[in-house]
N, C-alpha and C positions, 0 to 999 in steps of 0.2 A: 585281781587288781588291788594294790594297796589302797587303804581307806582314804588317804590324803589325795591320791590321784583321782579317785572316784569323786571326791568333793570338788576338786578343781574342774573336772569334766562337767559336773552338775552346774557349777557357777558359770562356766562358759556357755552352756546350753541356755541358762536363764538370761545371760547377757545377749545372746542372739535373739531370743524372744523379745526382750526389751528394745533392742535395736530395730527389730522389725516393726514394732509398735511405733517407735519414734519416727521411722521412715514415713509411716502413714500420717502421723501428726504434722510433719513438715509438709508433706504433699497437700494435706487439707488446708494448711495455712496459705500455701502458694495458690490454692484455688480460691482463696478469699474468705474462708471460714473464720469467724471471729476468734481471737485468741482466748476469750473467756470460755468458749466451748471446749477448749483443749488444755486449759491450764492444769487441770487435775492429772491428765496424762503426762504432761511434761514434769510435773512435780513428782509423780510416781517414778519416772525414770531417774530424776535427780536423787530421790531417796534410795533407789537401787544403787546408784553410783556411790552415794555416801557409804553404803554398806560395803560395796566392792573395794572402794579405796581404803577404807579403814581396816578391813579384815582380809579379804582375798589378796590384795596387792602385798600387804605385810607378810602374809604366809608365803607367797611366792618369793618375795625378796629375801626373807630370812631363812626359809627352809629349802625351797626348791632350787632357786638360782645358785646358791653356793655349792650345791651338790652337782650341778650341771657344768659349772665353770671348769673343773678339771678335765671334763670330757670334751667341751667345745672351745675352751680357751677364754681368755679374758678380754681381748681386744677385737672388736668388729664381728664377733660371733652372734649366735642367736640370743644369748643371754643379754648382751648389750642392746640388741634390737628390741627385745621385750621390755627392757628398762626404758628405752626411748618411747616405746608405745605407751607405757604407764604414764610418762611425763605428758605426752600428747593428750591422753584421756583426762588427766588431772587438770590440764590447762583448759580443755574444752568444757569440763564440768564447772570449773570456776567461772568461766564466761557465761554458762547457762544459769548458774546461780545468780550472777549479777543481773542478767536479763530478767529472770523471774522475779527479782526483787524490785525491778522498775515498775512504775505504775502502768506504763504503756511500752511493752517491749518493742524494739525496732522491727519494722517489717522486713521480711526476707527478700533478697534480691531474686527476681526471676532468673532462671537459667544458672543459678549458682551451684549446680551439682546436686547430689543427693538423690531423691527419689527418681529423677528422670534418667539416672544412670542406666545404660542399656544392660548392665549385668544384673540388675535387680529384677526379680519377677514382678509382674503386675498383679494387682489384686491382693487380697489379704494373704500375708506371708504364711499363715498356718494351713491354707488350702493345699491339699495334696502333700502335706508334710514339707512344703518348700519353705526355705528361709532365705532372707536376703543375703547376698554375699557381702562380707565385710569390705569396706573401702580401705585400702592400704595407703598410708601416706609414705612417701619416700623418706628414708632416714635423713636427718640433718647432716650436712657436711661436717665431718669431724676433723 
């Protein structure tokens, strides 16, 4: 496997680990645990996203995606989908940073999706090697 593909794979594995942790932090908040007990976990996830957005996304967008476009096409293909996913992640991260900067982040809405999603395993995501399934957002209408 080429070295860069191995690096991308490792980055995606780390992302799944962080998303599993984030899922639990959100569930704990919904259970009423004080934000102060979880702020370090949310900040760790935000730091991971800073790294991913600055390095991993740049590498994908500058090296990987241009090589995939001749294979998959320019419009409406998987490369465009991945670019839209990058935008969604960047927007969600910006919102998280804003909330973490607030003195008292807004409470979560009960039943707003996330950990209660039936596709997600219950319990710690690392038990039995299970990882939460990523939630896919529908691509915006183009």
